[in-house]
N, C-alpha and C positions, 0 to 999 in steps of 0.2 A: 484155517482148516482143511486138512487134508481130508479126502473121503477113500473109502475102500476101494474105488475104482480108479484113484490117480485123480491126478488134479487138484484144484483148489476151488477154495469159494463153499458153497453150501455141502453140508454134511452127504450122506447118504440116505439117513432117515427125510433129512428134511426134502430131499431131492424127489423121495417117493413120493413122500406126503401130499406135495405141490403136484409131481405129475399125473399122480390119481386124480386129484380134484379137478386140475384142468382136463383132463383127458375127457373123465365123466362130463363136464360140462359141454364140450364139441362134440361129444357124442350125441348129447341128446340132440341138439342141432343137426346135426348127419341125420340121425333119426326123422328128424320131422322133415328136413328136405329130402331125403329118400322117399319118404312117405308121397310128400308132394310131387316129384320129378315122375316117379313110377304113373302117379296118376294124369302129370300133364303129358305120358309118352302114351297112354292108352288112349287118352282123348284125341292124341293127333293121328290117329290110324284112318285107314280110309274110311268115310261115312258111309260106302255103299251097302246094301242090306245084307251082300256075300261075306262081310270084310269079318274076317276072324282074329283072334289072339295073333295068327300067327303074320298078321298084317303090322304089328307095331315094329318100331325101330330094335332090333334085336340085339343090334351091337351096342349101343347108349345104354338098354335095359339090362343085356349080359355085364357090361363092367361095370355100373352103377350096383347091379347084387352082388359082383364079387366083391369091391370095395366095400359095402356093408357088411358081409359075412366075414371078411378080413378084420374090419373094425370091431364088430364086435369081440370077435374070438380075441384078438390083442386086447381087447378091455376085460375079458374076462380073466385071461391070464394074469394081467396087471393086479387086477384085483383078488386074486388066489394069494398071488405071491406078495401083497399089502398084509391079507390075512395070516399068510405064515410067520412073516418078519415080525409084524406088529404084535399079533396076540398070541399067537400059539410058540416060537421060536424061545425058547428058554432066555438066550442071550439077546436078546430084541432084534433091532435091523441091522444093526452093524457086524453082529456076528453070524446073521442069517447071510448077509454076503458073501463074508470069507469064506463060509463053508460052504456053498453053493458054487461060487464063481460064477463064470461068465457060459461055461461050457458043459449045463445041464440041460437033457433035453426041453425043458420047460421055457429056458431061457434064450437057445438055441432056436426050439419054433417061434418064438414073439422074435427074432430079431428077420427070421425068415420072412414073417408076414409083414414086418415093416417094408422088408426088401419089396417085394413084392407089392405091396400098395404103391411105392415109390416110382415103379414098373409101370402101372399101370398108370398113375398119374403121368407120366411123361410121353406115354404111348399117347394118350387123350391129348396133349397137349399137338405132338405130331399129328395127330388125326386131324385135326380143327386147322392147324396151318395147311396143311395138304388139302381139306376141301376149300377154305376159305378162299387159297390162290387155286381155286378154278382146276386141282389137279395137277397141279406143278412138284414134280418128282425131284428138278435138278435144284430146287429153294430147298428142299425137305433134307437133301442128302447129308447134310454137314450135320444137320440135329440126330439122322438114323445113326450116322458113324459114332457122336459123341454118346447115343442111347445104347450104342452096342458094347461100347468102351464104358458105361456104366456100369451093365449086366456083369462084364468081366470085373471091374472093381471091385463089385457088391459079393460076388463070389469070393472076391480074394478076402475081403473085410470081414467074411464069415468064417471062412477056415481059419483066421489069425486069430480072428476074437474066440473061437471054438478052442483052440489049443493054447489060449492061454493062462497062465499059472497065477495061482490066488495071488500071489504076490507082487503080480505084475501091474504097472499101470497101463488103461486101455490110451493111455497119451502118450505111451513109451515108444522110440523111433521103430522099434519092431515091429509096432501092429500101427503106426501112426499115418503111412501113406495110402494103405489101400482103403478104408474110410475117409480120408481127406480125396482122393481121387473120383471116389464115387460121391461124395458130397460136388465139387466141384464140378463135374458132368452131368449131374443133376441141375445145379442150375444155370446151365449153358443150354440146357434143352429148354426150362419152363422160360426162362427169360428172353432168350433168342426168340422164340415164338410168339410169346406175349405182344413182343415188341412190333414183329410182322404181323401179324393180324390185325393189332392198332392200328396199324398203317393202311393195311386194304380197307380197313372199313373206313378209312379217314378219306381213303381215295376216293371209292365210293360215294360215301357221303357228298363230299363237292359235285360229284358229279349229279348225282341225283337233285340234289338242292338249284344246280343252274337249271336243271330242266322242271323243276317243284311238281318230281313224281313223290316224294316221300324224303326222308332222312333214316342216316341209321345213327343217329349220336347217341342214342340210347343204347344201340345194339351194341357199340364200342366201348361204350362207359363199363356195360356188363363185363364184355370181356376183357378190359385192360383192368379194370378193378379187382376181377377174379383173378387173371391172370398175376396181376403184381401181389395179392392177399399172399398166393403160392409162393413167388418170387421173394417177397418180405422174409416170411418165415423160414427158409432155405436160406438165405442171409445170414440169418440171425442163428441157425443151426451152425451153422459155416464158422463164423464166427465163435460162437461160443467153444465148437469145436479146435480151433486153431489156437485160442487162448487156454485150452485145459481148464475148462471151469465145469465146474461138477452140475451145474444146470443144463447142460447140453443132454441129458439123458430127461430134463422136463419137456425140449425142445422136441426131442425124437418122437417121445410118446405122444405129444399134442399133435405133431407134425400127421402123424397118422391117421386122425379121424379131419384135420384141414384138408387133406387132399380127397378124401372122400367128400367131404360137405363142399368143397368149391365144384367137384365135378356134378354132382347133383344142384346145385346153386344154379350152376349156369344153364342148364336143362328148366328148372322149376320157375328163376325168374323170367327168360325170355319167352316160356311156353305163356306164362301167366299174365307176360305185356302183350301176349299174340292175343289174347282173349279180348281184351281191350281195345287193341286198335283193328281188329275185323270189325266192330262196329262201325266204322270210321269209312276203311277203305280197304280193300284185298290188295290194294298195287304193296302196300307196308308191311302185312304179314306173309306176303310172299317172300320179298326180300328179307327180313327177319328169320325165316323159317329156311332159306337156301343159306343164310350165313353161317345158322348154328347146329341147325337140326340136318341140314342137306336135303331138304324136302321143297316142294313145290304147290300151291294151292292145286286145286284138283282143275283147273283150267287148261294146264300143262300136263301133257303125257309126262310121266317118270317113273322110275324105279324106285324102290325104299330110301335109296339115300340122295339121288337127285344130283343135278350138276349144280355147285356153290355160286359158277362163276357166271348163273344166268343173268344176275343182277346185271354186270356190268356190258352183259348184250344185250339186254332188253334196254339200257340205256343210249347203247352205241345205234338201236334200229328207230330208236323215238326221236335219237338227234338227229338222223338222217332223213326222216323224215318231217321235222319240223322246217 
């Protein structure tokens, strides 16, 4: 069955109905994780009497807040479109899409939010890679170039979809290349960064296990699983687009919330784990904090972001003392 936007599979009405259900579900999870991660960031500020809200890790808090705002506005726009198409428009969802197309201010704004959310998610992946690899700029360079390319491809995709005619499929050759390039560049960034982050955590874990000074297994699992969720969602979205499936729009709307959920989930999961491990050893909490938050315990003077490679240095010092 053909869909108004082109492609095969689900009709527009079915796609829109399933998309709003799944997006609302993931938004609920996102809301919970956002509140939890904000609490974790607030709790991790310096414990001295003069500490203030300014001591909170502002880069992480700013990104999570921006993601949450984007996700909320995006869901509100989808809810409005659903009400218009299913309830108020005389001809129903099919006629509503034919009449409005993809060049209305509402639809363009929704796509701009989706691309902005994706850019923030990719920036965070590169930021994690940079911090975990001890500020190694060379290893981040290929992904930075891919990120810049994805911005250009995203701008091209927005431009072509804005100029799309109502009778033209979004999967047509004239509109196909820019979105495809954007999806491929995004997949390269998050898949590559996730693999290198997991490798770095595994190497550090092997060193610390030899010295019996702690483990990074749970950190690697959190990072790997969180990164894989983003990667898997990106692969599914790319596969649906390449197959010209009407379900592509479901994946796109759902991924809008998944990106923010992953970001806040990393902060919340590791932060809550720190609360438990601190009861047993400060070394383990220091290493976990360095890998994920880029901070140290109060025993080590550092700035708000710290040096995430201190774990390796600490291992080398202890090995020399041994």
